[in-house]
C-alpha positions in Angstrom: 155.9 179.6 107.7 156.1 182.6 110.4 158.5 185.5 110.8 158.7 185.6 114.9 159.0 189.1 116.7 160.8 188.9 120.3 158.5 192.0 121.2 155.2 190.4 122.7 152.6 192.6 122.0 149.2 192.6 124.6 146.2 191.1 122.8 144.1 194.3 123.1 146.9 196.2 121.5 147.4 193.8 118.4 145.7 194.0 115.2 145.6 192.6 111.6 147.6 194.9 109.3 147.3 193.2 106.2 145.5 190.0 104.4 145.7 188.6 100.8 144.6 185.5 99.5 146.8 183.2 97.5 146.7 180.4 95.3 144.5 177.4 96.8 143.8 177.9 100.3 146.6 180.1 101.7 146.4 183.3 102.8 149.0 185.8 103.8 148.9 187.9 107.3 151.0 190.7 108.2 150.3 192.1 112.2 150.7 195.1 113.9 153.7 193.8 116.1 155.7 192.8 112.7 154.8 189.2 112.4 153.7 188.1 108.8 153.5 185.0 107.2 151.7 183.0 105.2 148.8 180.3 106.5 148.1 177.5 104.6 144.1 176.7 105.5 143.5 174.0 103.2 142.5 171.3 106.1 140.5 173.9 107.4 138.5 174.5 103.7 137.8 170.5 104.1 135.6 171.1 107.0 131.6 171.3 106.5 131.9 174.8 107.8 134.2 176.3 105.2 132.5 174.7 102.3 131.7 178.1 101.1 135.4 178.5 100.1 135.0 176.2 97.6 133.7 179.2 96.0 137.1 180.7 94.9 135.4 184.3 94.4 134.3 184.4 98.2 138.1 182.7 100.0 139.6 185.5 97.3 137.5 188.5 99.2 139.0 187.8 102.5 139.2 191.1 104.4 140.2 192.5 107.8 136.9 193.9 110.2 136.9 197.4 111.4 139.1 197.4 114.3 141.4 195.5 113.0 140.9 192.4 115.3 139.6 189.7 113.1 139.7 188.4 109.4 136.7 187.5 107.7 135.4 185.9 104.5 132.5 187.4 102.5 130.8 190.6 100.6 130.0 192.1 104.2 132.9 191.8 107.4 130.5 192.7 109.9 127.6 190.1 109.4 130.3 187.1 107.9 129.9 183.9 109.8 133.7 182.8 108.3 135.6 184.6 111.0 139.2 184.2 112.1 140.0 186.1 115.4 143.2 188.3 115.9 144.7 185.5 118.6 144.5 182.3 116.6 146.1 184.4 113.8 148.9 185.2 116.2 149.5 181.8 117.6 149.4 180.3 114.2 151.7 182.5 112.5 154.5 182.4 115.3 154.3 178.6 115.8 153.9 179.2 119.9 152.3 177.2 121.9 148.5 178.2 123.1 149.7 177.8 126.9 153.0 179.9 126.6 151.1 182.6 124.7 148.6 182.6 127.4 151.5 182.6 130.2 153.1 185.7 128.3 149.8 187.6 128.2 148.6 187.0 131.6 152.4 188.0 133.1 152.2 191.0 130.7 148.2 192.1 132.0 149.9 191.4 135.9 152.7 193.4 135.3 151.2 196.4 133.7 
């Protein structure tokens, strides 16, 4: 599922380089620090908020927002309400516990 990379990139420097929809409710994502992998969003797709993904054309219309900080679904990436942010993507792709990610981010900012 994930491709771990040992180099931590500060959240403000991290962007999505590529996203592609796959079969079912899966996407493939590559981040600017080299982390890449497939995310299975099947469980999320069952929530009422994401029911619009049942329209396969909408799910396949995943895209990166200008600036690369989020991925969105829909025709207008500036107005979509189906959004995943870069930090959530990073944590999901690496499998890193949120607390560990937060500690690394804080340490890097303090040492900057």
